[in-house]
PDB file of N, CA, C and O in Angstrom:
ATOM      1  N   MET A   1      74.513  84.860 106.291  1.00  0.00           N
ATOM      2  CA  MET A   1      73.835  86.116 106.331  1.00  0.00           C
ATOM      3  C   MET A   1      73.527  86.831 104.717  1.00  0.00           C
ATOM      4  O   MET A   1      74.362  86.993 103.827  1.00  0.00           O
ATOM      5  N   LEU A   2      72.519  87.073 104.694  1.00  0.00           N
ATOM      6  CA  LEU A   2      72.067  87.680 103.364  1.00  0.00           C
ATOM      7  C   LEU A   2      72.226  89.082 103.440  1.00  0.00           C
ATOM      8  O   LEU A   2      72.099  89.629 104.535  1.00  0.00           O
ATOM      9  N   ASN A   3      72.503  89.776 102.366  1.00  0.00           N
ATOM     10  CA  ASN A   3      72.962  91.209 102.222  1.00  0.00           C
ATOM     11  C   ASN A   3      72.437  91.649 101.080  1.00  0.00           C
ATOM     12  O   ASN A   3      72.832  91.247  99.985  1.00  0.00           O
ATOM     13  N   SER A   4      71.206  92.785 101.283  1.00  0.00           N
ATOM     14  CA  SER A   4      70.554  93.389 100.192  1.00  0.00           C
ATOM     15  C   SER A   4      71.499  94.175  99.112  1.00  0.00           C
ATOM     16  O   SER A   4      72.599  94.594  99.473  1.00  0.00           O
ATOM     17  N   ILE A   5      71.125  94.324  98.045  1.00  0.00           N
ATOM     18  CA  ILE A   5      71.742  95.144  97.199  1.00  0.00           C
ATOM     19  C   ILE A   5      72.003  96.546  97.614  1.00  0.00           C
ATOM     20  O   ILE A   5      73.149  96.995  97.564  1.00  0.00           O
ATOM     21  N   ASN A   6      71.008  97.253  98.018  1.00  0.00           N
ATOM     22  CA  ASN A   6      71.159  98.513  98.644  1.00  0.00           C
ATOM     23  C   ASN A   6      72.202  98.374  99.885  1.00  0.00           C
ATOM     24  O   ASN A   6      73.146  99.150  99.729  1.00  0.00           O
ATOM     25  N   GLU A   7      72.269  97.799 100.767  1.00  0.00           N
ATOM     26  CA  GLU A   7      73.174  97.488 101.801  1.00  0.00           C
ATOM     27  C   GLU A   7      74.825  97.307 101.201  1.00  0.00           C
ATOM     28  O   GLU A   7      75.800  97.878 101.691  1.00  0.00           O
ATOM     29  N   ILE A   8      74.848  96.449 100.130  1.00  0.00           N
ATOM     30  CA  ILE A   8      76.236  96.326  99.498  1.00  0.00           C
ATOM     31  C   ILE A   8      76.518  97.513  98.866  1.00  0.00           C
ATOM     32  O   ILE A   8      77.630  97.966  99.138  1.00  0.00           O
ATOM     33  N   SER A   9      75.735  98.258  97.979  1.00  0.00           N
ATOM     34  CA  SER A   9      76.076  99.275  97.283  1.00  0.00           C
ATOM     35  C   SER A   9      76.541 100.436  98.506  1.00  0.00           C
ATOM     36  O   SER A   9      77.598 101.055  98.376  1.00  0.00           O
ATOM     37  N   ILE A  10      75.734 100.629  99.566  1.00  0.00           N
ATOM     38  CA  ILE A  10      76.221 101.537 100.473  1.00  0.00           C
ATOM     39  C   ILE A  10      77.794 101.077 101.219  1.00  0.00           C
ATOM     40  O   ILE A  10      78.674 101.923 101.379  1.00  0.00           O
ATOM     41  N   SER A  11      77.933  99.948 101.538  1.00  0.00           N
ATOM     42  CA  SER A  11      78.967  99.420 102.159  1.00  0.00           C
ATOM     43  C   SER A  11      80.234  99.461 101.248  1.00  0.00           C
ATOM     44  O   SER A  11      81.368  99.654 101.687  1.00  0.00           O
ATOM     45  N   LEU A  12      79.961  99.283 100.083  1.00  0.00           N
ATOM     46  CA  LEU A  12      81.246  99.302  99.035  1.00  0.00           C
ATOM     47  C   LEU A  12      81.335 100.532  98.483  1.00  0.00           C
ATOM     48  O   LEU A  12      82.428 100.792  97.980  1.00  0.00           O
ATOM     49  N   GLY A  13      80.447 101.411  98.432  1.00  0.00           N
ATOM     50  CA  GLY A  13      80.711 102.732  97.739  1.00  0.00           C
ATOM     51  C   GLY A  13      80.449 102.678  96.243  1.00  0.00           C
ATOM     52  O   GLY A  13      81.008 103.477  95.493  1.00  0.00           O
ATOM     53  N   VAL A  14      79.665 101.813  95.824  1.00  0.00           N
ATOM     54  CA  VAL A  14      79.220 101.734  94.381  1.00  0.00           C
ATOM     55  C   VAL A  14      78.093 101.687  93.931  1.00  0.00           C
ATOM     56  O   VAL A  14      77.314 101.258  94.782  1.00  0.00           O
ATOM     57  N   SER A  15      77.534 101.969  92.815  1.00  0.00           N
ATOM     58  CA  SER A  15      76.172 102.188  92.794  1.00  0.00           C
ATOM     59  C   SER A  15      75.612 100.743  92.661  1.00  0.00           C
ATOM     60  O   SER A  15      76.304  99.752  92.427  1.00  0.00           O
ATOM     61  N   LYS A  16      73.894 100.760  92.891  1.00  0.00           N
ATOM     62  CA  LYS A  16      73.181  99.481  92.765  1.00  0.00           C
ATOM     63  C   LYS A  16      73.314  99.120  91.246  1.00  0.00           C
ATOM     64  O   LYS A  16      73.306  97.902  91.066  1.00  0.00           O
ATOM     65  N   MET A  17      73.414  99.744  90.302  1.00  0.00           N
ATOM     66  CA  MET A  17      73.335  99.377  88.999  1.00  0.00           C
ATOM     67  C   MET A  17      74.705  98.631  88.672  1.00  0.00           C
ATOM     68  O   MET A  17      74.619  97.719  87.849  1.00  0.00           O
ATOM     69  N   THR A  18      75.987  98.911  89.225  1.00  0.00           N
ATOM     70  CA  THR A  18      77.174  98.130  89.324  1.00  0.00           C
ATOM     71  C   THR A  18      77.020  96.871  89.733  1.00  0.00           C
ATOM     72  O   THR A  18      77.647  95.959  89.195  1.00  0.00           O
ATOM     73  N   ILE A  19      76.039  96.637  90.885  1.00  0.00           N
ATOM     74  CA  ILE A  19      76.117  95.300  91.452  1.00  0.00           C
ATOM     75  C   ILE A  19      75.272  94.653  90.729  1.00  0.00           C
ATOM     76  O   ILE A  19      75.641  93.490  90.559  1.00  0.00           O
ATOM     77  N   TYR A  20      74.004  94.983  90.081  1.00  0.00           N
ATOM     78  CA  TYR A  20      73.268  94.481  89.169  1.00  0.00           C
ATOM     79  C   TYR A  20      73.804  93.845  88.020  1.00  0.00           C
ATOM     80  O   TYR A  20      73.481  92.724  87.627  1.00  0.00           O
ATOM     81  N   ARG A  21      74.835  94.785  87.370  1.00  0.00           N
ATOM     82  CA  ARG A  21      75.529  94.192  86.312  1.00  0.00           C
ATOM     83  C   ARG A  21      76.421  93.136  86.684  1.00  0.00           C
ATOM     84  O   ARG A  21      76.573  92.208  85.890  1.00  0.00           O
ATOM     85  N   LYS A  22      77.017  93.141  87.748  1.00  0.00           N
ATOM     86  CA  LYS A  22      77.893  91.895  88.326  1.00  0.00           C
ATOM     87  C   LYS A  22      77.129  90.770  88.655  1.00  0.00           C
ATOM     88  O   LYS A  22      77.606  89.654  88.448  1.00  0.00           O
ATOM     89  N   LEU A  23      75.907  90.910  89.181  1.00  0.00           N
ATOM     90  CA  LEU A  23      75.271  89.558  89.293  1.00  0.00           C
ATOM     91  C   LEU A  23      74.670  88.877  88.145  1.00  0.00           C
ATOM     92  O   LEU A  23      73.990  87.854  88.219  1.00  0.00           O
ATOM     93  N   LYS A  24      74.997  89.572  86.989  1.00  0.00           N
ATOM     94  CA  LYS A  24      74.600  88.574  85.926  1.00  0.00           C
ATOM     95  C   LYS A  24      75.534  87.532  85.433  1.00  0.00           C
ATOM     96  O   LYS A  24      75.186  86.615  84.688  1.00  0.00           O
ATOM     97  N   VAL A  25      77.063  87.766  86.005  1.00  0.00           N
ATOM     98  CA  VAL A  25      77.891  86.626  85.984  1.00  0.00           C
ATOM     99  C   VAL A  25      77.690  85.561  86.418  1.00  0.00           C
ATOM    100  O   VAL A  25      77.527  85.452  87.633  1.00  0.00           O
ATOM    101  N   LYS A  26      77.630  84.343  85.518  1.00  0.00           N
ATOM    102  CA  LYS A  26      77.195  83.030  85.727  1.00  0.00           C
ATOM    103  C   LYS A  26      77.819  82.344  87.236  1.00  0.00           C
ATOM    104  O   LYS A  26      77.152  81.504  87.840  1.00  0.00           O
ATOM    105  N   GLU A  27      78.817  82.692  87.614  1.00  0.00           N
ATOM    106  CA  GLU A  27      79.269  82.078  89.183  1.00  0.00           C
ATOM    107  C   GLU A  27      78.503  82.972  90.066  1.00  0.00           C
ATOM    108  O   GLU A  27      78.448  82.424  91.167  1.00  0.00           O
ATOM    109  N   LEU A  28      77.932  84.020  90.079  1.00  0.00           N
ATOM    110  CA  LEU A  28      77.239  84.637  91.292  1.00  0.00           C
ATOM    111  C   LEU A  28      75.822  84.118  91.327  1.00  0.00           C
ATOM    112  O   LEU A  28      75.321  84.196  92.448  1.00  0.00           O
ATOM    113  N   LYS A  29      75.065  83.620  90.408  1.00  0.00           N
ATOM    114  CA  LYS A  29      73.849  83.323  90.154  1.00  0.00           C
ATOM    115  C   LYS A  29      73.232  82.224  91.304  1.00  0.00           C
ATOM    116  O   LYS A  29      72.088  82.132  91.751  1.00  0.00           O
ATOM    117  N   SER A  30      74.523  81.389  91.614  1.00  0.00           N
ATOM    118  CA  SER A  30      73.957  80.531  92.571  1.00  0.00           C
ATOM    119  C   SER A  30      73.880  81.112  94.005  1.00  0.00           C
ATOM    120  O   SER A  30      73.272  80.450  94.847  1.00  0.00           O
ATOM    121  N   HIS A  31      74.526  82.462  94.407  1.00  0.00           N
ATOM    122  CA  HIS A  31      74.468  82.836  95.481  1.00  0.00           C
ATOM    123  C   HIS A  31      73.389  84.246  95.516  1.00  0.00           C
ATOM    124  O   HIS A  31      73.483  85.199  96.290  1.00  0.00           O
ATOM    125  N   ILE A  32      72.535  84.080  94.617  1.00  0.00           N
ATOM    126  CA  ILE A  32      71.380  85.051  94.671  1.00  0.00           C
ATOM    127  C   ILE A  32      70.147  84.633  95.294  1.00  0.00           C
ATOM    128  O   ILE A  32      69.601  83.694  94.715  1.00  0.00           O
ATOM    129  N   ILE A  33      69.544  85.095  96.355  1.00  0.00           N
ATOM    130  CA  ILE A  33      68.450  84.741  96.868  1.00  0.00           C
ATOM    131  C   ILE A  33      67.515  85.582  96.942  1.00  0.00           C
ATOM    132  O   ILE A  33      67.691  86.599  97.611  1.00  0.00           O
ATOM    133  N   ILE A  34      66.207  85.337  96.219  1.00  0.00           N
ATOM    134  CA  ILE A  34      65.025  86.224  96.220  1.00  0.00           C
ATOM    135  C   ILE A  34      64.126  85.958  97.473  1.00  0.00           C
ATOM    136  O   ILE A  34      63.817  84.805  97.772  1.00  0.00           O
ATOM    137  N   LYS A  35      63.719  87.017  98.189  1.00  0.00           N
ATOM    138  CA  LYS A  35      62.697  87.149  99.327  1.00  0.00           C
ATOM    139  C   LYS A  35      61.836  88.100  98.976  1.00  0.00           C
ATOM    140  O   LYS A  35      62.315  89.191  98.666  1.00  0.00           O
ATOM    141  N   GLN A  36      60.550  87.937  98.944  1.00  0.00           N
ATOM    142  CA  GLN A  36      59.626  88.774  98.992  1.00  0.00           C
ATOM    143  C   GLN A  36      60.001  89.942  97.634  1.00  0.00           C
ATOM    144  O   GLN A  36      59.976  91.162  97.799  1.00  0.00           O
ATOM    145  N   GLY A  37      60.260  89.421  96.620  1.00  0.00           N
ATOM    146  CA  GLY A  37      60.917  90.181  95.479  1.00  0.00           C
ATOM    147  C   GLY A  37      61.876  91.096  95.827  1.00  0.00           C
ATOM    148  O   GLY A  37      61.800  92.208  95.304  1.00  0.00           O
ATOM    149  N   ILE A  38      62.858  90.841  96.685  1.00  0.00           N
ATOM    150  CA  ILE A  38      64.193  91.537  96.946  1.00  0.00           C
ATOM    151  C   ILE A  38      65.320  90.683  96.807  1.00  0.00           C
ATOM    152  O   ILE A  38      65.360  89.681  97.521  1.00  0.00           O
ATOM    153  N   GLN A  39      66.327  90.933  95.934  1.00  0.00           N
ATOM    154  CA  GLN A  39      67.504  90.060  95.793  1.00  0.00           C
ATOM    155  C   GLN A  39      68.575  90.280  96.879  1.00  0.00           C
ATOM    156  O   GLN A  39      69.052  91.369  97.198  1.00  0.00           O
ATOM    157  N   TYR A  40      68.833  89.258  97.318  1.00  0.00           N
ATOM    158  CA  TYR A  40      70.002  88.937  98.312  1.00  0.00           C
ATOM    159  C   TYR A  40      71.103  88.210  98.010  1.00  0.00           C
ATOM    160  O   TYR A  40      71.083  87.152  97.382  1.00  0.00           O
ATOM    161  N   ILE A  41      72.231  88.843  98.515  1.00  0.00           N
ATOM    162  CA  ILE A  41      73.366  87.942  98.070  1.00  0.00           C
ATOM    163  C   ILE A  41      73.952  87.416  99.265  1.00  0.00           C
ATOM    164  O   ILE A  41      74.242  88.110 100.240  1.00  0.00           O
ATOM    165  N   ASP A  42      74.182  85.754  99.148  1.00  0.00           N
ATOM    166  CA  ASP A  42      74.892  85.292 100.471  1.00  0.00           C
ATOM    167  C   ASP A  42      76.286  85.801 100.703  1.00  0.00           C
ATOM    168  O   ASP A  42      76.780  86.606  99.913  1.00  0.00           O
ATOM    169  N   ASP A  43      77.025  85.308 101.893  1.00  0.00           N
ATOM    170  CA  ASP A  43      78.255  86.013 102.174  1.00  0.00           C
ATOM    171  C   ASP A  43      79.364  85.394 101.092  1.00  0.00           C
ATOM    172  O   ASP A  43      80.323  86.113 100.811  1.00  0.00           O
ATOM    173  N   ASN A  44      79.271  84.287 100.578  1.00  0.00           N
ATOM    174  CA  ASN A  44      80.006  83.660  99.553  1.00  0.00           C
ATOM    175  C   ASN A  44      79.937  84.634  98.292  1.00  0.00           C
ATOM    176  O   ASN A  44      80.972  84.912  97.686  1.00  0.00           O
ATOM    177  N   GLY A  45      78.803  85.105  97.938  1.00  0.00           N
ATOM    178  CA  GLY A  45      78.495  85.674  96.893  1.00  0.00           C
ATOM    179  C   GLY A  45      79.041  87.038  96.924  1.00  0.00           C
ATOM    180  O   GLY A  45      79.523  87.571  95.924  1.00  0.00           O
ATOM    181  N   LEU A  46      78.955  87.675  98.229  1.00  0.00           N
ATOM    182  CA  LEU A  46      79.574  88.675  98.410  1.00  0.00           C
ATOM    183  C   LEU A  46      81.143  88.951  98.392  1.00  0.00           C
ATOM    184  O   LEU A  46      81.763  89.852  97.827  1.00  0.00           O
ATOM    185  N   THR A  47      81.531  88.044  99.075  1.00  0.00           N
ATOM    186  CA  THR A  47      83.047  87.664  98.728  1.00  0.00           C
ATOM    187  C   THR A  47      83.729  87.890  97.348  1.00  0.00           C
ATOM    188  O   THR A  47      84.738  88.553  97.107  1.00  0.00           O
ATOM    189  N   MET A  48      82.894  87.141  96.455  1.00  0.00           N
ATOM    190  CA  MET A  48      83.114  86.983  94.790  1.00  0.00           C
ATOM    191  C   MET A  48      82.886  88.486  94.279  1.00  0.00           C
ATOM    192  O   MET A  48      83.623  88.941  93.405  1.00  0.00           O
ATOM    193  N   LEU A  49      81.851  89.250  94.840  1.00  0.00           N
ATOM    194  CA  LEU A  49      81.472  90.445  94.119  1.00  0.00           C
ATOM    195  C   LEU A  49      82.555  91.402  94.518  1.00  0.00           C
ATOM    196  O   LEU A  49      82.923  92.290  93.748  1.00  0.00           O
ATOM    197  N   ILE A  50      83.108  91.220  95.798  1.00  0.00           N
ATOM    198  CA  ILE A  50      84.020  92.370  96.004  1.00  0.00           C
ATOM    199  C   ILE A  50      85.257  91.938  95.362  1.00  0.00           C
ATOM    200  O   ILE A  50      85.952  92.868  94.954  1.00  0.00           O
ATOM    201  N   LYS A  51      85.785  90.552  95.136  1.00  0.00           N
ATOM    202  CA  LYS A  51      87.002  90.513  94.326  1.00  0.00           C
ATOM    203  C   LYS A  51      86.626  91.064  92.834  1.00  0.00           C
ATOM    204  O   LYS A  51      87.528  91.630  92.216  1.00  0.00           O
ATOM    205  N   MET A  52      85.393  90.934  92.249  1.00  0.00           N
ATOM    206  CA  MET A  52      85.211  91.223  91.022  1.00  0.00           C
ATOM    207  C   MET A  52      85.468  92.984  90.781  1.00  0.00           C
ATOM    208  O   MET A  52      85.929  93.568  89.800  1.00  0.00           O
ATOM    209  N   LEU A  53      85.019  93.471  91.961  1.00  0.00           N
ATOM    210  CA  LEU A  53      85.019  95.059  91.848  1.00  0.00           C
ATOM    211  C   LEU A  53      86.474  95.637  92.146  1.00  0.00           C
ATOM    212  O   LEU A  53      86.768  96.787  91.820  1.00  0.00           O
ATOM    213  N   LYS A  54      87.284  94.862  92.723  1.00  0.00           N
ATOM    214  CA  LYS A  54      88.420  95.501  93.341  1.00  0.00           C
ATOM    215  C   LYS A  54      89.463  95.879  92.461  1.00  0.00           C
ATOM    216  O   LYS A  54      90.244  96.780  92.770  1.00  0.00           O
ATOM    217  N   PRO A  55      89.561  95.079  91.070  1.00  0.00           N
ATOM    218  CA  PRO A  55      90.342  95.753  89.966  1.00  0.00           C
ATOM    219  C   PRO A  55      90.118  96.977  89.814  1.00  0.00           C
ATOM    220  O   PRO A  55      90.996  97.833  89.918  1.00  0.00           O
ATOM    221  N   SER A  56      88.747  97.245  89.511  1.00  0.00           N
ATOM    222  CA  SER A  56      88.229  98.594  88.817  1.00  0.00           C
ATOM    223  C   SER A  56      88.695  99.891  90.124  1.00  0.00           C
ATOM    224  O   SER A  56      88.963 101.061  89.851  1.00  0.00           O
ATOM    225  N   ARG A  57      88.689  99.334  91.414  1.00  0.00           N
ATOM    226  CA  ARG A  57      88.811 100.459  92.461  1.00  0.00           C
ATOM    227  C   ARG A  57      90.052 100.534  92.448  1.00  0.00           C
ATOM    228  O   ARG A  57      90.403 101.670  92.766  1.00  0.00           O
ATOM    229  N   GLU A  58      91.236  99.587  92.142  1.00  0.00           N
ATOM    230  CA  GLU A  58      92.536  99.822  92.293  1.00  0.00           C
ATOM    231  C   GLU A  58      93.040 100.847  90.901  1.00  0.00           C
ATOM    232  O   GLU A  58      93.880 101.741  90.991  1.00  0.00           O
ATOM    233  N   ASN A  59      92.392 100.509  89.790  1.00  0.00           N
ATOM    234  CA  ASN A  59      92.583 101.400  88.671  1.00  0.00           C
ATOM    235  C   ASN A  59      92.274 102.898  89.182  1.00  0.00           C
ATOM    236  O   ASN A  59      93.064 103.792  88.877  1.00  0.00           O
ATOM    237  N   VAL A  60      91.272 103.143  89.861  1.00  0.00           N
ATOM    238  CA  VAL A  60      90.815 104.560  90.047  1.00  0.00           C
ATOM    239  C   VAL A  60      92.113 105.102  91.122  1.00  0.00           C
ATOM    240  O   VAL A  60      92.530 106.255  91.003  1.00  0.00           O
ATOM    241  N   LYS A  61      92.558 104.386  91.917  1.00  0.00           N
ATOM    242  CA  LYS A  61      93.477 104.702  92.890  1.00  0.00           C
ATOM    243  C   LYS A  61      94.801 105.052  92.092  1.00  0.00           C
ATOM    244  O   LYS A  61      95.455 106.056  92.371  1.00  0.00           O
ATOM    245  N   CYS A  62      95.177 104.133  91.037  1.00  0.00           N
ATOM    246  CA  CYS A  62      96.415 104.413  90.299  1.00  0.00           C
ATOM    247  C   CYS A  62      96.329 105.914  89.507  1.00  0.00           C
ATOM    248  O   CYS A  62      97.261 106.710  89.384  1.00  0.00           O
ATOM    249  N   ASP A  63      94.915 106.071  88.996  1.00  0.00           N
ATOM    250  CA  ASP A  63      95.009 107.177  88.155  1.00  0.00           C
ATOM    251  C   ASP A  63      95.109 108.603  89.170  1.00  0.00           C
ATOM    252  O   ASP A  63      95.718 109.632  88.876  1.00  0.00           O
ATOM    253  N   VAL A  64      94.508 108.405  90.150  1.00  0.00           N
ATOM    254  CA  VAL A  64      94.751 109.353  91.043  1.00  0.00           C
ATOM    255  C   VAL A  64      96.085 109.814  91.406  1.00  0.00           C
ATOM    256  O   VAL A  64      96.521 110.962  91.322  1.00  0.00           O
ATOM    257  N   LYS A  65      96.742 108.635  91.869  1.00  0.00           N
ATOM    258  CA  LYS A  65      98.263 108.618  91.982  1.00  0.00           C
ATOM    259  C   LYS A  65      99.053 109.385  90.831  1.00  0.00           C
ATOM    260  O   LYS A  65      99.866 110.260  91.126  1.00  0.00           O
ATOM    261  N   GLU A  66      98.799 109.045  89.558  1.00  0.00           N
ATOM    262  CA  GLU A  66      99.366 109.501  88.401  1.00  0.00           C
ATOM    263  C   GLU A  66      99.157 111.176  88.189  1.00  0.00           C
ATOM    264  O   GLU A  66      99.982 111.953  87.709  1.00  0.00           O
ATOM    265  N   GLU A  67      97.993 111.441  88.623  1.00  0.00           N
ATOM    266  CA  GLU A  67      97.515 112.842  88.480  1.00  0.00           C
ATOM    267  C   GLU A  67      98.097 113.699  89.392  1.00  0.00           C
ATOM    268  O   GLU A  67      98.320 114.870  89.086  1.00  0.00           O
ATOM    269  N   HIS A  68      98.460 113.096  90.842  1.00  0.00           N
ATOM    270  CA  HIS A  68      99.555 113.888  91.470  1.00  0.00           C
ATOM    271  C   HIS A  68     100.593 114.222  91.232  1.00  0.00           C
ATOM    272  O   HIS A  68     101.070 115.347  91.381  1.00  0.00           O
ATOM    273  N   THR A  69     101.266 112.933  90.678  1.00  0.00           N
ATOM    274  CA  THR A  69     102.660 113.186  90.120  1.00  0.00           C
ATOM    275  C   THR A  69     102.845 114.136  88.911  1.00  0.00           C
ATOM    276  O   THR A  69     103.979 114.555  88.674  1.00  0.00           O
ATOM    277  N   ASN A  70     101.873 114.475  88.187  1.00  0.00           N
ATOM    278  CA  ASN A  70     102.081 115.660  87.235  1.00  0.00           C
ATOM    279  C   ASN A  70     102.489 117.073  87.693  1.00  0.00           C
ATOM    280  O   ASN A  70     102.972 117.874  86.893  1.00  0.00           O
ATOM    281  N   ASN A  71     102.296 117.354  88.938  1.00  0.00           N
ATOM    282  CA  ASN A  71     102.348 118.503  89.712  1.00  0.00           C
ATOM    283  C   ASN A  71     101.697 119.667  89.073  1.00  0.00           C
ATOM    284  O   ASN A  71     102.242 120.695  88.671  1.00  0.00           O
ATOM    285  N   ILE A  72     100.456 119.349  89.043  1.00  0.00           N
ATOM    286  CA  ILE A  72      99.402 120.283  88.532  1.00  0.00           C
ATOM    287  C   ILE A  72      99.283 121.630  89.696  1.00  0.00           C
ATOM    288  O   ILE A  72      99.037 121.371  90.874  1.00  0.00           O
ATOM    289  N   THR A  73      99.402 122.484  89.419  1.00  0.00           N
ATOM    290  CA  THR A  73      99.314 123.784  90.505  1.00  0.00           C
ATOM    291  C   THR A  73      97.631 123.991  90.670  1.00  0.00           C
ATOM    292  O   THR A  73      96.799 123.543  89.881  1.00  0.00           O
ATOM    293  N   ASN A  74      97.347 124.774  91.878  1.00  0.00           N
ATOM    294  CA  ASN A  74      96.041 125.122  91.891  1.00  0.00           C
ATOM    295  C   ASN A  74      95.639 126.171  90.806  1.00  0.00           C
ATOM    296  O   ASN A  74      94.563 126.122  90.209  1.00  0.00           O
ATOM    297  N   ASP A  75      96.600 127.131  90.601  1.00  0.00           N
ATOM    298  CA  ASP A  75      96.436 128.116  89.595  1.00  0.00           C
ATOM    299  C   ASP A  75      96.103 127.662  88.356  1.00  0.00           C
ATOM    300  O   ASP A  75      95.172 128.157  87.721  1.00  0.00           O
ATOM    301  N   GLU A  76      96.939 126.547  87.854  1.00  0.00           N
ATOM    302  CA  GLU A  76      96.471 125.819  86.488  1.00  0.00           C
ATOM    303  C   GLU A  76      95.099 125.324  86.312  1.00  0.00           C
ATOM    304  O   GLU A  76      94.454 125.516  85.281  1.00  0.00           O
ATOM    305  N   ILE A  77      94.547 124.507  87.622  1.00  0.00           N
ATOM    306  CA  ILE A  77      93.373 124.009  87.687  1.00  0.00           C
ATOM    307  C   ILE A  77      92.286 125.478  87.554  1.00  0.00           C
ATOM    308  O   ILE A  77      91.423 125.484  86.676  1.00  0.00           O
ATOM    309  N   ALA A  78      92.405 126.386  88.281  1.00  0.00           N
ATOM    310  CA  ALA A  78      91.657 127.257  88.260  1.00  0.00           C
ATOM    311  C   ALA A  78      91.454 128.073  86.923  1.00  0.00           C
ATOM    312  O   ALA A  78      90.382 128.528  86.522  1.00  0.00           O
ATOM    313  N   THR A  79      92.653 128.170  86.326  1.00  0.00           N
ATOM    314  CA  THR A  79      92.396 128.697  84.704  1.00  0.00           C
ATOM    315  C   THR A  79      91.643 127.756  84.006  1.00  0.00           C
ATOM    316  O   THR A  79      90.681 128.162  83.354  1.00  0.00           O
ATOM    317  N   ASP A  80      91.908 126.588  84.029  1.00  0.00           N
ATOM    318  CA  ASP A  80      91.245 125.399  83.010  1.00  0.00           C
ATOM    319  C   ASP A  80      89.695 125.666  83.555  1.00  0.00           C
ATOM    320  O   ASP A  80      88.765 125.693  82.749  1.00  0.00           O
ATOM    321  N   LYS A  81      89.519 125.826  84.734  1.00  0.00           N
ATOM    322  CA  LYS A  81      88.066 125.789  85.217  1.00  0.00           C
ATOM    323  C   LYS A  81      87.234 127.006  84.521  1.00  0.00           C
ATOM    324  O   LYS A  81      86.089 126.942  84.074  1.00  0.00           O
ATOM    325  N   GLU A  82      88.122 128.153  84.547  1.00  0.00           N
ATOM    326  CA  GLU A  82      87.458 129.421  84.234  1.00  0.00           C
ATOM    327  C   GLU A  82      87.425 129.434  82.638  1.00  0.00           C
ATOM    328  O   GLU A  82      86.712 130.238  82.037  1.00  0.00           O
ATOM    329  N   ASP A  83      88.143 128.606  82.055  1.00  0.00           N
ATOM    330  CA  ASP A  83      88.381 128.552  80.464  1.00  0.00           C
ATOM    331  C   ASP A  83      87.025 127.609  80.406  1.00  0.00           C
ATOM    332  O   ASP A  83      86.314 128.045  79.501  1.00  0.00           O
ATOM    333  N   PHE A  84      86.584 126.784  80.874  1.00  0.00           N
ATOM    334  CA  PHE A  84      85.709 125.594  80.718  1.00  0.00           C
ATOM    335  C   PHE A  84      84.491 126.437  80.978  1.00  0.00           C
ATOM    336  O   PHE A  84      83.564 126.448  80.168  1.00  0.00           O
ATOM    337  N   ILE A  85      84.470 127.066  81.967  1.00  0.00           N
ATOM    338  CA  ILE A  85      83.031 127.990  82.330  1.00  0.00           C
ATOM    339  C   ILE A  85      82.630 128.970  81.237  1.00  0.00           C
ATOM    340  O   ILE A  85      81.509 129.444  81.053  1.00  0.00           O
ATOM    341  N   SER A  86      83.989 129.240  80.394  1.00  0.00           N
ATOM    342  CA  SER A  86      83.816 130.413  79.903  1.00  0.00           C
ATOM    343  C   SER A  86      83.089 129.891  78.535  1.00  0.00           C
ATOM    344  O   SER A  86      82.060 130.387  78.075  1.00  0.00           O
ATOM    345  N   SER A  87      83.825 128.784  77.963  1.00  0.00           N
ATOM    346  CA  SER A  87      83.312 127.924  76.688  1.00  0.00           C
ATOM    347  C   SER A  87      81.830 127.636  77.128  1.00  0.00           C
ATOM    348  O   SER A  87      81.012 127.782  76.220  1.00  0.00           O
ATOM    349  N   LEU A  88      81.393 127.301  78.198  1.00  0.00           N
ATOM    350  CA  LEU A  88      80.000 126.834  78.180  1.00  0.00           C
ATOM    351  C   LEU A  88      79.184 128.119  78.441  1.00  0.00           C
ATOM    352  O   LEU A  88      77.969 127.955  78.556  1.00  0.00           O
ATOM    353  N   LYS A  89      79.538 129.038  78.523  1.00  0.00           N
ATOM    354  CA  LYS A  89      78.664 130.438  78.730  1.00  0.00           C
ATOM    355  C   LYS A  89      78.484 130.725  77.087  1.00  0.00           C
ATOM    356  O   LYS A  89      77.371 130.927  76.601  1.00  0.00           O
ATOM    357  N   SER A  90      79.599 130.718  76.369  1.00  0.00           N
ATOM    358  CA  SER A  90      79.525 131.062  74.889  1.00  0.00           C
ATOM    359  C   SER A  90      78.744 129.790  74.107  1.00  0.00           C
ATOM    360  O   SER A  90      78.560 129.832  72.891  1.00  0.00           O
TER     361      SER A  90
END
């Protein structure tokens, strides 16, 4: 089955630009099919693409978990937000 860049970006929750950058990888070039000017990726290429994107998604999850362990209170967040807004206004 062929998957368009738009379909892949929506299903994986990443931008089309991220996918286009990954398509420049040598190993993926043989899995790209162009029909009527639209790039499609076959299932094997999609599997490879998902594996390429997986490490960056895990890093995001780790960062979020570390943030929560810092025990930042909502009051601290609100204060930081107000300070930031004030600095932008001035």
